[in-house]
MDAnalysis code that builds the backbone (N, CA, C; Angstrom):
import MDAnalysis as mda
import numpy as np

u = mda.Universe.empty(669, n_residues=223, atom_resindex=np.repeat(np.arange(223), 3), trajectory=True)
u.add_TopologyAttr("name", ["N", "CA", "C"] * 223)
u.add_TopologyAttr("resid", np.arange(1, 224))
u.add_TopologyAttr("resname", ["MET", "PRO", "VAL", "LYS", "SER", "SER", "ALA", "SER", "PHE", "ARG", "MET", "SER", "ALA", "LEU", "PRO", "MET", "VAL", "VAL", "THR", "ALA", "GLN", "LEU", "MET", "ALA", "ALA", "ALA", "VAL", "LEU", "THR", "LEU", "MET", "LEU", "VAL", "TRP", "VAL", "LEU", "HIS", "PHE", "ARG", "GLY", "GLY", "VAL", "SER", "TRP", "GLU", "ARG", "THR", "SER", "ASP", "PRO", "LEU", "TYR", "VAL", "TYR", "THR", "ALA", "HIS", "PRO", "LEU", "PHE", "MET", "VAL", "ILE", "GLY", "LEU", "VAL", "ILE", "CYS", "THR", "GLY", "GLU", "ALA", "VAL", "MET", "ALA", "TYR", "ARG", "PHE", "VAL", "LEU", "GLY", "PRO", "ARG", "ALA", "ALA", "LYS", "LYS", "ALA", "MET", "HIS", "LEU", "LEU", "LEU", "HIS", "LEU", "LEU", "ALA", "LEU", "ALA", "PHE", "ALA", "ALA", "ILE", "GLY", "LEU", "TYR", "ALA", "ALA", "PHE", "LYS", "TYR", "HIS", "ARG", "ASP", "ALA", "GLY", "LEU", "PRO", "ASP", "VAL", "HIS", "SER", "LEU", "HIS", "SER", "TRP", "LEU", "GLY", "ILE", "ALA", "THR", "ILE", "ALA", "LEU", "TYR", "ALA", "LEU", "GLN", "TRP", "LEU", "ALA", "ALA", "PHE", "VAL", "TYR", "PHE", "VAL", "PHE", "PRO", "GLY", "ALA", "MET", "MET", "THR", "MET", "ARG", "ALA", "ASP", "TYR", "ALA", "PRO", "TRP", "HIS", "ILE", "PHE", "PHE", "GLY", "ILE", "VAL", "ILE", "PHE", "LEU", "MET", "ALA", "ILE", "CYS", "SER", "ALA", "VAL", "THR", "GLY", "LEU", "THR", "ASN", "PHE", "ASP", "PHE", "PRO", "SER", "ASN", "HIS", "TYR", "PRO", "SER", "GLU", "ALA", "PHE", "VAL", "VAL", "ASN", "PHE", "THR", "GLY", "LEU", "ALA", "ILE", "LEU", "ILE", "PHE", "GLY", "VAL", "VAL", "VAL", "THR", "LEU", "ALA", "VAL", "ILE", "LEU", "PRO", "SER", "ARG", "TYR"])
u.atoms.positions = np.array([
    [0.841, -1.194, 0.000],
    [0.000, 0.000, 0.000],
    [0.877, 1.246, 0.000],
    [0.766, 2.135, -0.995],
    [1.615, 3.321, -1.041],
    [1.282, 4.299, 0.076],
    [2.311, 4.997, 0.549],
    [2.131, 5.992, 1.597],
    [1.759, 7.320, 0.971],
    [0.741, 7.988, 1.490],
    [0.335, 9.279, 0.982],
    [1.422, 10.317, 1.226],
    [1.519, 11.268, 0.318],
    [2.578, 12.262, 0.422],
    [2.455, 13.106, 1.680],
    [1.249, 13.262, 2.221],
    [1.050, 14.096, 3.407],
    [1.285, 13.331, 4.706],
    [1.500, 12.000, 4.612],
    [1.676, 11.198, 5.819],
    [3.076, 11.386, 6.384],
    [3.204, 11.266, 7.701],
    [4.504, 11.356, 8.350],
    [4.436, 10.606, 9.663],
    [5.606, 10.421, 10.273],
    [5.671, 9.726, 11.547],
    [5.250, 10.619, 12.712],
    [5.146, 11.937, 12.487],
    [4.743, 12.887, 13.515],
    [5.686, 12.887, 14.710],
    [6.967, 12.672, 14.460],
    [7.962, 12.750, 15.524],
    [9.323, 12.986, 14.893],
    [10.265, 13.477, 15.690],
    [11.607, 13.735, 15.195],
    [12.526, 12.560, 15.511],
    [13.734, 12.645, 15.002],
    [14.705, 11.562, 15.204],
    [15.338, 11.598, 16.589],
    [15.248, 12.730, 17.296],
    [15.955, 12.882, 18.561],
    [15.643, 11.793, 19.585],
    [14.360, 11.448, 19.847],
    [14.104, 10.375, 20.822],
    [14.733, 9.047, 20.421],
    [14.762, 8.761, 19.118],
    [15.366, 7.511, 18.656],
    [16.882, 7.541, 18.793],
    [17.480, 8.709, 18.580],
    [18.931, 8.827, 18.742],
    [19.312, 8.586, 20.200],
    [18.552, 9.176, 21.120],
    [18.818, 8.977, 22.550],
    [18.620, 7.513, 22.930],
    [17.531, 6.917, 22.444],
    [17.269, 5.505, 22.733],
    [18.368, 4.619, 22.173],
    [18.861, 4.962, 20.985],
    [19.930, 4.174, 20.370],
    [21.200, 4.212, 21.218],
    [21.503, 5.366, 21.821],
    [22.692, 5.447, 22.679],
    [22.530, 4.548, 23.908],
    [21.335, 4.530, 24.464],
    [21.076, 3.663, 25.619],
    [21.193, 2.195, 25.234],
    [20.675, 1.838, 24.055],
    [20.750, 0.456, 23.613],
    [22.189, 0.062, 23.277],
    [22.958, 0.995, 22.726],
    [24.365, 0.704, 22.451],
    [25.115, 0.421, 23.750],
    [24.820, 1.213, 24.780],
    [25.444, 0.969, 26.085],
    [25.017, -0.382, 26.647],
    [23.749, -0.742, 26.451],
    [23.258, -2.036, 26.940],
    [23.938, -3.189, 26.210],
    [24.070, -3.065, 24.892],
    [24.729, -4.117, 24.103],
    [26.173, -4.292, 24.552],
    [26.894, -3.185, 24.706],
    [28.299, -3.271, 25.111],
    [28.433, -3.865, 26.512],
    [27.559, -3.457, 27.424],
    [27.607, -3.985, 28.794],
    [27.347, -5.482, 28.823],
    [26.319, -5.919, 28.094],
    [25.994, -7.342, 28.057],
    [27.122, -8.154, 27.422],
    [27.732, -7.620, 26.360],
    [28.837, -8.318, 25.720],
    [30.018, -8.465, 26.677],
    [30.334, -7.399, 27.415],
    [31.457, -7.449, 28.346],
    [31.176, -8.413, 29.501],
    [29.929, -8.424, 29.992],
    [29.566, -9.376, 31.047],
    [29.731, -10.798, 30.545],
    [29.276, -11.054, 29.342],
    [29.377, -12.407, 28.783],
    [30.835, -12.817, 28.578],
    [31.597, -11.921, 27.919],
    [32.984, -12.265, 27.579],
    [33.857, -12.366, 28.825],
    [33.734, -11.420, 29.748],
    [34.630, -11.395, 30.911],
    [34.195, -12.341, 32.023],
    [32.886, -12.394, 32.278],
    [32.411, -13.203, 33.395],
    [32.226, -14.678, 33.018],
    [31.553, -14.929, 31.900],
    [31.224, -16.305, 31.535],
    [32.300, -16.981, 30.690],
    [33.033, -16.193, 29.883],
    [34.010, -16.791, 28.972],
    [35.456, -16.578, 29.412],
    [35.676, -15.904, 30.521],
    [37.027, -15.772, 31.044],
    [37.915, -14.782, 30.339],
    [37.325, -13.906, 29.514],
    [38.111, -12.884, 28.845],
    [38.631, -13.308, 27.491],
    [39.565, -12.499, 26.974],
    [40.133, -12.700, 25.640],
    [41.634, -12.841, 25.769],
    [42.222, -13.768, 25.016],
    [43.676, -13.932, 25.012],
    [44.114, -14.457, 23.648],
    [45.184, -13.851, 23.127],
    [45.740, -14.331, 21.863],
    [46.804, -15.396, 22.096],
    [47.250, -15.568, 23.343],
    [48.375, -16.449, 23.627],
    [47.978, -17.777, 24.244],
    [46.792, -17.863, 24.854],
    [46.399, -19.082, 25.580],
    [45.949, -20.148, 24.585],
    [46.917, -20.674, 23.853],
    [46.607, -21.621, 22.780],
    [46.139, -22.966, 23.307],
    [46.328, -23.230, 24.630],
    [45.841, -24.492, 25.179],
    [44.323, -24.576, 25.087],
    [43.671, -23.449, 25.052],
    [42.221, -23.415, 24.887],
    [41.897, -22.356, 23.834],
    [41.721, -22.760, 22.570],
    [41.483, -21.793, 21.494],
    [40.228, -20.945, 21.691],
    [39.319, -21.357, 22.566],
    [38.093, -20.579, 22.779],
    [38.392, -19.185, 23.319],
    [39.529, -19.021, 24.013],
    [39.884, -17.688, 24.498],
    [40.202, -16.753, 23.337],
    [40.673, -17.320, 22.234],
    [40.892, -16.527, 21.029],
    [39.570, -16.250, 20.338],
    [38.726, -17.261, 20.269],
    [37.456, -17.109, 19.558],
    [36.535, -16.114, 20.243],
    [36.683, -15.951, 21.552],
    [35.848, -14.998, 22.273],
    [36.052, -13.580, 21.760],
    [37.245, -13.305, 21.235],
    [37.506, -11.977, 20.683],
    [36.651, -11.704, 19.448],
    [36.242, -12.764, 18.756],
    [35.471, -12.589, 17.516],
    [34.139, -11.882, 17.754],
    [33.247, -12.391, 18.607],
    [31.980, -11.683, 18.796],
    [32.168, -10.314, 19.447],
    [33.141, -10.186, 20.349],
    [33.345, -8.912, 21.034],
    [33.712, -7.804, 20.049],
    [34.724, -8.048, 19.230],
    [35.180, -7.012, 18.303],
    [34.208, -6.811, 17.142],
    [33.549, -7.866, 16.728],
    [32.562, -7.719, 15.657],
    [31.373, -6.868, 16.109],
    [30.898, -7.099, 17.311],
    [29.762, -6.323, 17.810],
    [30.171, -4.870, 18.032],
    [31.350, -4.654, 18.615],
    [31.802, -3.276, 18.806],
    [31.954, -2.565, 17.468],
    [32.508, -3.268, 16.472],
    [32.753, -2.643, 15.185],
    [31.544, -2.555, 14.282],
    [31.065, -3.723, 13.827],
    [30.016, -3.735, 12.803],
    [28.639, -3.369, 13.336],
    [28.429, -3.483, 14.639],
    [27.116, -3.129, 15.193],
    [27.145, -1.738, 15.826],
    [27.958, -1.555, 16.870],
    [27.925, -0.293, 17.611],
    [28.550, 0.856, 16.809],
    [29.789, 0.668, 16.354],
    [30.435, 1.748, 15.598],
    [29.685, 2.071, 14.311],
    [29.188, 1.035, 13.642],
    [28.429, 1.277, 12.416],
    [27.128, 2.009, 12.709],
    [26.432, 1.605, 13.765],
    [25.211, 2.308, 14.137],
    [25.471, 3.769, 14.451],
    [26.557, 4.041, 15.186],
    [26.901, 5.425, 15.503],
    [27.270, 6.192, 14.233],
    [27.965, 5.543, 13.311],
    [28.327, 6.201, 12.053],
    [27.095, 6.531, 11.227],
    [26.145, 5.606, 11.198],
    [24.909, 5.837, 10.452],
    [24.148, 7.032, 11.019],
    [24.213, 7.217, 12.341],
    [23.492, 8.320, 12.991],
    [24.328, 9.582, 13.135],
    [25.547, 9.597, 12.614],
    [26.450, 10.725, 12.847],
    [25.843, 12.058, 12.416],
    [25.117, 12.063, 11.318],
    [24.519, 13.311, 10.848],
    [23.371, 13.770, 11.732],
    [22.945, 12.912, 12.657],
    [21.861, 13.266, 13.560],
    [22.362, 13.828, 14.899],
    [23.510, 13.345, 15.387],
    [23.909, 13.745, 16.739],
    [25.202, 14.551, 16.805],
    [25.995, 14.592, 15.735],
    [27.222, 15.378, 15.767],
    [26.883, 16.846, 15.555],
    [27.312, 17.692, 16.484],
    [27.073, 19.123, 16.385],
    [28.180, 19.769, 15.561],
    [27.831, 20.856, 14.889],
    [28.829, 21.570, 14.112],
    [28.499, 21.576, 12.633],
    [29.437, 22.018, 11.814],
    [29.193, 22.098, 10.364],
    [29.098, 20.724, 9.730],
    [28.616, 20.714, 8.498],
    [28.436, 19.441, 7.792],
    [29.765, 18.719, 7.590],
    [30.845, 19.479, 7.439],
    [32.148, 18.850, 7.257],
    [32.536, 18.020, 8.481],
    [32.204, 18.506, 9.681],
    [32.504, 17.754, 10.904],
    [31.663, 16.488, 10.975],
    [30.396, 16.581, 10.575],
    [29.532, 15.405, 10.568],
    [30.066, 14.358, 9.585],
    [30.473, 14.829, 8.398],
    [31.002, 13.896, 7.391],
    [32.275, 13.218, 7.878],
    [33.166, 14.002, 8.517],
    [34.415, 13.426, 9.007],
    [34.154, 12.369, 10.078],
    [33.225, 12.644, 11.000],
    [32.893, 11.671, 12.038],
    [32.266, 10.426, 11.434],
    [31.379, 10.617, 10.459],
    [30.740, 9.505, 9.757],
    [31.791, 8.601, 9.114],
    [32.754, 9.203, 8.430],
    [33.792, 8.446, 7.739],
    [34.717, 7.741, 8.722],
    [35.109, 8.437, 9.785],
    [36.047, 7.864, 10.749],
    [35.421, 6.716, 11.535],
    [34.156, 6.857, 11.898],
    [33.482, 5.776, 12.623],
    [33.364, 4.525, 11.761],
    [33.090, 4.712, 10.478],
    [33.047, 3.558, 9.577],
    [34.424, 2.916, 9.443],
    [35.469, 3.735, 9.375],
    [36.824, 3.197, 9.283],
    [37.187, 2.448, 10.564],
    [36.778, 2.986, 11.712],
    [37.012, 2.308, 12.987],
    [36.265, 0.981, 13.043],
    [35.044, 0.969, 12.516],
    [34.262, -0.269, 12.475],
    [34.975, -1.334, 11.651],
    [35.539, -0.929, 10.517],
    [36.275, -1.885, 9.682],
    [37.520, -2.411, 10.397],
    [38.181, -1.553, 11.170],
    [39.369, -1.991, 11.910],
    [38.995, -3.033, 12.961],
    [37.932, -2.782, 13.719],
    [37.466, -3.760, 14.704],
    [37.038, -5.056, 14.019],
    [36.356, -4.924, 12.872],
    [35.900, -6.113, 12.144],
    [37.081, -6.946, 11.668],
    [38.162, -6.285, 11.256],
    [39.351, -7.019, 10.810],
    [39.948, -7.838, 11.951],
    [39.973, -7.257, 13.157],
    [40.480, -8.000, 14.318],
    [39.565, -9.173, 14.638],
    [38.251, -8.922, 14.604],
    [37.300, -9.995, 14.874],
    [37.377, -11.106, 13.851],
    [37.583, -10.746, 12.596],
    [37.693, -11.758, 11.544],
    [38.970, -12.585, 11.719],
    [40.041, -11.914, 12.076],
    [41.287, -12.630, 12.335],
    [41.117, -13.624, 13.483],
    [40.408, -13.217, 14.532],
    [40.187, -14.112, 15.679],
    [39.433, -15.369, 15.254],
    [38.426, -15.215, 14.391],
    [37.647, -16.370, 13.944],
    [38.508, -17.343, 13.144],
    [39.301, -16.823, 12.201],
    [40.143, -17.701, 11.384],
    [41.252, -18.341, 12.221],
    [41.807, -17.593, 13.178],
    [42.851, -18.158, 14.040],
    [42.279, -19.292, 14.885],
    [41.070, -19.078, 15.410],
    [40.441, -20.138, 16.215],
    [40.200, -21.387, 15.377],
    [39.672, -21.213, 14.192],
    [39.416, -22.369, 13.324],
    [40.712, -23.104, 12.983],
    [41.767, -22.346, 12.749],
    [43.048, -22.981, 12.433],
    [43.602, -23.736, 13.647],
    [43.556, -23.096, 14.819],
    [44.085, -23.743, 16.033],
    [43.267, -24.966, 16.434],
    [41.944, -24.896, 16.209],
    [41.070, -25.995, 16.610],
    [40.894, -27.039, 15.507],
    [41.444, -26.789, 14.331],
    [41.304, -27.729, 13.229],
    [39.911, -27.793, 12.652],
    [39.202, -26.653, 12.637],
    [37.834, -26.598, 12.137],
    [37.797, -25.949, 10.754],
    [36.813, -26.308, 9.932],
    [36.701, -25.689, 8.601],
    [36.230, -24.240, 8.704],
    [36.605, -23.441, 7.709],
    [36.217, -22.034, 7.665],
    [34.978, -21.841, 6.791],
    [34.220, -20.819, 7.105],
    [33.099, -20.341, 6.280],
    [32.165, -21.486, 5.903],
    [31.604, -22.155, 6.911],
    [30.724, -23.288, 6.632],
    [29.307, -23.085, 7.147],
    [29.045, -21.956, 7.850],
    [27.718, -21.718, 8.428],
    [27.056, -20.512, 7.777],
    [25.755, -20.394, 7.972],
    [25.033, -19.224, 7.467],
    [25.589, -17.949, 8.086],
    [25.940, -18.015, 9.364],
    [26.513, -16.843, 10.033],
    [27.794, -16.394, 9.338],
    [28.669, -17.329, 9.018],
    [29.932, -16.954, 8.375],
    [29.698, -16.402, 6.976],
    [28.748, -16.965, 6.243],
    [28.430, -16.438, 4.918],
    [27.937, -15.000, 5.009],
    [27.011, -14.760, 5.942],
    [26.498, -13.403, 6.133],
    [27.614, -12.454, 6.568],
    [28.458, -12.925, 7.468],
    [29.529, -12.079, 7.974],
    [30.528, -11.691, 6.898],
    [30.971, -12.668, 6.106],
    [31.922, -12.381, 5.033],
    [31.301, -11.429, 4.009],
    [30.045, -11.675, 3.644],
    [29.363, -10.797, 2.686],
    [29.233, -9.386, 3.242],
    [28.926, -9.283, 4.532],
    [28.772, -7.970, 5.154],
    [30.081, -7.191, 5.140],
    [31.172, -7.839, 5.525],
    [32.465, -7.160, 5.564],
    [32.912, -6.755, 4.151],
    [32.703, -7.637, 3.172],
    [33.091, -7.321, 1.794],
    [32.300, -6.124, 1.268],
    [30.980, -6.133, 1.460],
    [30.155, -5.014, 1.012],
    [30.478, -3.744, 1.789],
    [30.788, -3.891, 3.065],
    [31.147, -2.741, 3.908],
    [32.390, -2.053, 3.342],
    [33.410, -2.838, 3.023],
    [34.646, -2.271, 2.482],
    [34.398, -1.587, 1.137],
    [33.605, -2.221, 0.274],
    [33.284, -1.620, -1.019],
    [32.497, -0.325, -0.843],
    [31.553, -0.319, 0.093],
    [30.757, 0.881, 0.368],
    [31.657, 2.010, 0.850],
    [32.611, 1.698, 1.722],
    [33.506, 2.728, 2.250],
    [34.387, 3.302, 1.144],
    [34.910, 2.429, 0.289],
    [35.758, 2.899, -0.814],
    [34.960, 3.748, -1.806],
    [33.742, 3.313, -2.120],
    [32.904, 4.082, -3.042],
    [32.570, 5.449, -2.446],
    [32.257, 5.481, -1.156],
    [31.945, 6.751, -0.507],
    [33.157, 7.670, -0.506],
    [34.348, 7.102, -0.295],
    [35.562, 7.916, -0.310],
    [35.772, 8.537, -1.691],
    [35.547, 7.749, -2.745],
    [35.736, 8.253, -4.103],
    [34.722, 9.330, -4.441],
    [33.460, 9.108, -4.078],
    [32.398, 10.037, -4.463],
    [32.347, 11.286, -3.582],
    [32.578, 11.135, -2.277],
    [32.319, 12.240, -1.357],
    [33.572, 12.881, -0.771],
    [34.723, 12.238, -0.876],
    [35.951, 12.799, -0.300],
    [36.953, 13.163, -1.391],
    [37.081, 12.334, -2.398],
    [38.047, 12.577, -3.469],
    [37.724, 13.895, -4.172],
    [38.693, 14.788, -4.298],
    [38.410, 16.117, -4.870],
    [37.928, 16.096, -6.312],
    [38.273, 15.044, -7.068],
    [37.899, 15.019, -8.475],
    [36.451, 14.644, -8.749],
    [35.704, 14.243, -7.743],
    [34.312, 13.838, -7.959],
    [33.435, 15.057, -8.207],
    [32.596, 14.993, -9.239],
    [31.715, 16.105, -9.573],
    [30.487, 16.097, -8.667],
    [29.905, 17.276, -8.463],
    [28.740, 17.397, -7.600],
    [27.565, 16.591, -8.137],
    [27.424, 16.519, -9.456],
    [26.318, 15.746, -10.022],
    [26.488, 14.258, -9.717],
    [27.726, 13.776, -9.749],
    [27.991, 12.382, -9.411],
    [27.640, 12.110, -7.951],
    [28.007, 13.038, -7.073],
    [27.706, 12.879, -5.661],
    [26.199, 12.883, -5.417],
    [25.489, 13.773, -6.090],
    [24.038, 13.852, -5.910],
    [23.350, 12.586, -6.404],
    [23.846, 12.023, -7.510],
    [23.244, 10.800, -8.047],
    [23.515, 9.600, -7.142],
    [24.692, 9.563, -6.554],
    [25.067, 8.398, -5.747],
    [24.529, 8.475, -4.325],
    [24.258, 9.678, -3.812],
    [23.893, 9.860, -2.399],
    [22.736, 8.967, -1.942],
    [21.586, 8.916, -2.661],
    [20.500, 8.052, -2.176],
    [20.867, 6.579, -2.171],
    [21.689, 6.139, -3.126],
    [22.126, 4.739, -3.138],
    [23.094, 4.461, -2.000],
    [23.908, 5.446, -1.682],
    [24.822, 5.299, -0.551],
    [24.044, 5.106, 0.749],
    [23.003, 5.890, 0.928],
    [22.169, 5.771, 2.135],
    [21.466, 4.414, 2.160],
    [20.897, 4.014, 1.034],
    [20.178, 2.745, 0.958],
    [21.092, 1.567, 1.272],
    [22.233, 1.503, 0.578],
    [23.143, 0.371, 0.797],
    [23.755, 0.429, 2.192],
    [23.934, 1.623, 2.745],
    [24.442, 1.734, 4.105],
    [23.504, 1.088, 5.111],
    [22.213, 1.357, 4.962],
    [21.232, 0.752, 5.871],
    [21.160, -0.757, 5.667],
    [21.204, -1.197, 4.402],
    [21.160, -2.631, 4.108],
    [22.355, -3.343, 4.745],
    [23.547, -2.784, 4.598],
    [24.748, -3.414, 5.159],
    [24.685, -3.417, 6.679],
    [24.175, -2.345, 7.266],
    [24.030, -2.307, 8.727],
    [23.069, -3.392, 9.204],
    [21.957, -3.573, 8.515],
    [21.004, -4.619, 8.893],
    [21.597, -6.013, 8.660],
    [22.442, -6.153, 7.640],
    [23.149, -7.428, 7.452],
    [24.084, -7.701, 8.634],
    [24.722, -6.649, 9.144],
    [25.590, -6.808, 10.308],
    [24.786, -7.235, 11.532],
    [23.588, -6.678, 11.686],
    [22.713, -7.072, 12.795],
    [22.351, -8.554, 12.671],
    [21.971, -8.975, 11.478],
    [21.629, -10.389, 11.259],
    [22.830, -11.294, 11.517],
    [24.012, -10.872, 11.074],
    [25.215, -11.671, 11.289],
    [25.509, -11.829, 12.776],
    [25.363, -10.729, 13.526],
    [25.647, -10.780, 14.964],
    [24.672, -11.706, 15.685],
    [23.394, -11.595, 15.365],
    [22.386, -12.403, 16.049],
    [22.558, -13.877, 15.713],
    [22.809, -14.186, 14.443],
    [23.010, -15.598, 14.083],
    [24.310, -16.134, 14.683],
    [25.313, -15.268, 14.835],
    [26.571, -15.714, 15.412],
    [26.444, -16.106, 16.870],
    [25.568, -15.428, 17.603],
    [25.387, -15.761, 19.020],
    [24.830, -17.167, 19.214],
    [24.146, -17.682, 18.215],
    [23.562, -19.021, 18.334],
    [24.596, -20.124, 18.134],
    [25.812, -19.765, 17.712],
    [26.838, -20.770, 17.446],
    [27.574, -21.228, 18.694],
    [27.345, -20.566, 19.820],
    [28.099, -20.899, 21.031],
    [27.355, -21.948, 21.859],
    [28.131, -22.909, 22.372],
    [27.604, -23.914, 23.294],
    [27.778, -23.418, 24.725],
    [26.818, -23.740, 25.573],
    [26.851, -23.281, 26.951],
    [27.242, -24.426, 27.874],
    [28.308, -24.261, 28.666],
    [28.672, -25.293, 29.643],
    [27.555, -25.511, 30.653],
    [27.445, -26.722, 31.145],
    [26.361, -27.040, 32.077],
    [26.422, -26.218, 33.353],
    [27.635, -25.816, 33.779],
    [27.729, -25.042, 35.020],
    [27.329, -23.588, 34.834],
    [27.218, -23.133, 33.586],
    [26.801, -21.759, 33.315],
    [25.367, -21.665, 32.815],
    [24.813, -22.764, 32.383],
    [23.461, -22.745, 31.826],
    [22.456, -22.834, 32.968],
    [21.345, -22.036, 33.006],
    [20.880, -21.169, 31.924],
    [21.280, -19.705, 32.062],
    [22.072, -19.345, 33.081],
    [22.400, -17.929, 33.288],
    [23.134, -17.339, 32.086],
    [24.107, -18.080, 31.541],
    [24.820, -17.578, 30.367],
    [23.892, -17.485, 29.161],
    [23.004, -18.455, 29.026],
    [22.054, -18.423, 27.909],
    [21.160, -17.193, 27.987],
    [20.745, -16.814, 29.194],
    [19.920, -15.617, 29.345],
    [20.689, -14.365, 28.918],
    [21.948, -14.270, 29.317],
    [22.761, -13.114, 28.949],
    [22.917, -13.038, 27.434],
    [23.204, -14.173, 26.800],
    [23.376, -14.203, 25.349],
    [22.064, -13.854, 24.645],
    [20.942, -14.395, 25.132],
    [19.652, -14.095, 24.510],
    [19.295, -12.615, 24.637],
    [19.531, -12.046, 25.808],
    [19.252, -10.623, 25.989],
    [20.197, -9.771, 25.142],
    [21.424, -10.240, 24.957],
    [22.348, -9.519, 24.079],
    [21.822, -9.499, 22.653],
    [21.346, -10.647, 22.178],
    [20.780, -10.706, 20.837],
    [19.570, -9.805, 20.683],
    [18.701, -9.795, 21.678],
    [17.532, -8.915, 21.622],
    [17.943, -7.447, 21.634],
    [18.933, -7.107, 22.450],
    [19.405, -5.723, 22.516],
    [20.014, -5.289, 21.185],
    [20.753, -6.194, 20.535],
    [21.321, -5.889, 19.221],
    [20.214, -5.649, 18.200],
    [19.191, -6.495, 18.222],
    [18.077, -6.342, 17.288],
    [17.346, -5.021, 17.514],
    [17.065, -4.692, 18.765],
    [16.384, -3.434, 19.078],
    [17.247, -2.243, 18.663],
    [18.548, -2.339, 18.905],
    [19.463, -1.276, 18.492],
    [19.378, -1.056, 16.986],
    [19.353, -2.137, 16.221],
    [19.254, -2.013, 14.772],
    [17.972, -1.330, 14.335],
    [16.862, -1.688, 14.958],
    [15.570, -1.080, 14.613],
    [15.566, 0.408, 14.956],
    [16.080, 0.746, 16.140],
    [16.065, 2.140, 16.592],
    [16.978, 3.004, 15.726],
    [18.147, 2.481, 15.365],
    [19.051, 3.230, 14.496],
    [18.399, 3.488, 13.138],
    [17.746, 2.478, 12.590],
    [17.059, 2.653, 11.308],
    [15.994, 3.733, 11.404],
    [15.234, 3.746, 12.500],
    [14.231, 4.800, 12.704],
    [14.894, 6.161, 12.822],
    [16.005, 6.242, 13.532],
    [16.695, 7.526, 13.697],
    [17.149, 8.087, 12.362],
    [17.450, 7.189, 11.408],
    [17.923, 7.639, 10.104],
    [16.766, 8.120, 9.231],
    [15.635, 7.427, 9.272],
    [14.548, 7.776, 8.343],
    [13.653, 8.883, 8.887],
    [13.693, 9.133, 10.193],
    [12.890, 10.229, 10.763],
    [13.562, 11.563, 10.492],
    [12.768, 12.628, 10.387],
    [13.377, 13.957, 10.195],
    [14.093, 14.402, 11.460],
    [15.132, 15.206, 11.263],
    [15.888, 15.698, 12.423],
    [15.040, 16.588, 13.302],
    [14.067, 17.267, 12.718],
    [13.125, 18.078, 13.501],
    [11.735, 17.834, 12.942],
    [10.743, 18.033, 13.817],
    [9.349, 17.941, 13.343],
    [8.653, 19.263, 13.624],
])
């Protein structure tokens, strides 16, 4: 059913931006509780138990592809100052997200190698690899169109709506990858069901964060 041109959400993006910050804090807190309390932290050297390496994978992926990406998507909504400052923050947050994702991806491959497990065999891994590949391409395309001095204004105007569309799609792919990845972990009997509750609430918080960020982007900055 098409939306009438006079229809609107009758609210601004500000409440969603504030809610998104609260949800980002909740996601990070739950991830840290899970990783530090239930999984014993992260270590690159404790090769006697490769799971300490693998724990770095969800931690850095969520910080990068979920939290940093969500903040980057909302940068034009909450960063004060001129448009150039908003653009710089948007670009830097995306670059930071890619850096965290690279560390998380390395942790996954290192764990598989140390444990003798095959790589890229689950739906989660397929989604994750596709998300990171598209993320990198999106960042490079944005750099060429919006940062490179040789790009013409008409080219930027034509690409801008596609940049926004693919940005939201890639962010939602990251949300799906994170949620499906949480289901790959087995819970020791001495931690179940408390650890399972933490992981389930983390997945729900990630999903809610994704929905709220999407709303913050499509709502007008003022009503």
